[in-house]
Each structure stands twice: as structure tokens, then as C-alpha cells.
C-alpha positions in Angstrom: -9.6 4.9 -165.0 -7.3 8.0 -163.8 -6.9 8.8 -160.1 -9.2 11.9 -160.4 -12.5 9.4 -161.5 -11.7 6.9 -158.4 -13.5 7.9 -155.2 -11.5 8.7 -152.2 -12.8 5.7 -150.3 -14.6 2.7 -151.7 -17.0 2.0 -149.3 -18.7 -0.9 -151.5 -15.2 -2.4 -151.4 -14.6 -1.9 -147.7 -18.1 -3.3 -146.8 -17.5 -6.4 -148.8 -14.7 -7.1 -146.6 -16.3 -6.7 -143.4 -19.5 -8.4 -144.4 -21.4 -5.7 -142.3 -19.8 -6.7 -139.3 -19.8 -3.7 -137.0 -17.3 -4.6 -134.5 -15.0 -5.8 -137.7 -15.5 -2.4 -139.3 -14.5 -0.5 -136.1 -11.6 -2.9 -135.5 -10.3 -2.3 -138.9 -10.8 1.4 -139.2 -9.0 1.7 -136.0 -5.9 -0.6 -137.6 -5.5 1.1 -140.9 -5.7 4.6 -139.1 -3.1 3.6 -137.0 -0.9 1.7 -139.4 -1.2 4.4 -142.0 -0.3 7.1 -139.3 2.8 5.4 -138.7 3.7 4.8 -142.2 3.1 8.2 -143.3 5.5 9.4 -140.5 7.9 7.0 -142.1 7.4 8.6 -145.7 7.4 12.3 -144.0 11.0 11.0 -142.5 12.3 9.7 -145.5 10.7 12.6 -147.9 12.7 15.2 -145.2 15.9 13.7 -145.7 18.3 14.8 -148.1 20.3 11.6 -147.8 17.7 9.0 -148.5 17.7 7.0 -151.7 14.8 5.8 -154.3 15.4 2.4 -152.4 13.7 3.8 -148.8 11.4 6.2 -151.2 9.9 3.2 -152.9 9.8 1.2 -149.6 8.3 3.7 -147.7 5.3 4.5 -150.3 5.0 0.8 -150.8 4.1 -0.3 -147.4 1.6 2.7 -147.2 0.1 1.5 -150.9 -0.3 -2.4 -149.6 -2.6 -0.5 -146.6 -4.7 1.7 -148.7 -5.7 -1.1 -151.7 -6.4 -3.5 -149.0 -9.4 -1.2 -147.5 -10.8 0.6 -150.5 -8.5 3.5 -150.6 -7.8 3.0 -154.1 -7.6 6.8 -155.3 -4.6 6.8 -152.5 -3.2 3.5 -153.7 -3.2 4.7 -157.4 -1.3 8.1 -156.2 1.4 6.5 -154.6 2.0 3.7 -157.6 2.0 6.5 -159.5 4.9 8.0 -157.1 6.8 5.3 -155.8 9.2 4.4 -158.4 10.3 8.1 -159.2 12.8 8.2 -156.2 15.9 8.5 -158.2 14.3 11.3 -160.5 12.9 13.2 -157.6 14.6 15.8 -155.7 13.6 16.5 -152.1 11.4 19.2 -153.0 9.4 17.1 -154.7 9.2 14.6 -152.5 8.1 17.1 -149.8 5.3 18.3 -152.2 4.6 14.3 -152.7 4.1 13.6 -148.7 1.8 16.5 -148.4 -0.5 15.4 -151.1 -0.6 12.1 -149.4 -1.3 13.7 -146.1 -4.2 15.4 -147.2 -5.6 12.4 -149.4 -5.1 10.2 -146.3 -7.1 12.8 -144.0 -9.7 12.6 -146.6 -9.9 9.0 -146.6 -9.7 8.4 -143.0 -12.7 10.9 -142.4 -14.9 8.9 -145.3 -13.8 5.8 -142.9 -14.7 7.3 -139.7 -18.3 7.9 -141.0 -18.8 4.2 -141.1 -18.2 3.6 -137.4 -20.9 2.7 -135.4 
């Protein structure tokens, strides 16, 4: 299945994790938003750096990919997988563009997640 075919956020996947527990749902959403925000800042830092290497790029993306995969943001996780190993192939402008695309997808994901809050 390609990235465009996956939903931005898989409610069913997320509900299987939370088992409908409203308090746990709210806590997990807050935790994801907080940690994903920090991870996005790290990606931006690496993208903006003229001196960043492919290991820094891979590491920054890998962290967010894990967070996304664990809560049902599978479209974003797949996009990150497609781009995390390209570090040595990318020029700074490419990394900045990818960061912006990740930021847009993350915003869409968190908007969908917030619809689940009690």
C-alpha cells in the first residue's frame, strides 16, 4: 500500500491500543504531541544545519518514525521511512523540504488525534 492510500491517522489502530479508555486516550495524545513536537524541532535543526551528516538525519527521523508507528500515524511513519536513509543523497534544501512536509503531515495527524479527546 502506498503512502497516499493510508489514512493520515488510523483511529482503529489507536483505539486498539487505548481500548476505549478515555483517560489513557487523552494521556497518550498529550504525550505524542509533546514528544513529536520535540522530535520535529530536532529534525528542523538537522535540516537547517549545513554541517549535518547522514547519521544525524537518520537518527532524527528514526525517533519520530517510532513514535508515529506506535500510535497509528502510519502514513507519516511510511513517509519518514522513505526519507530517513537518503541522508547522504540529500542537499540541505531537500532536507528542509522534507522537514516541511513532515510538519504538515504531523499537524494533520495531531488534528485527527485531538478529535478523539474527551
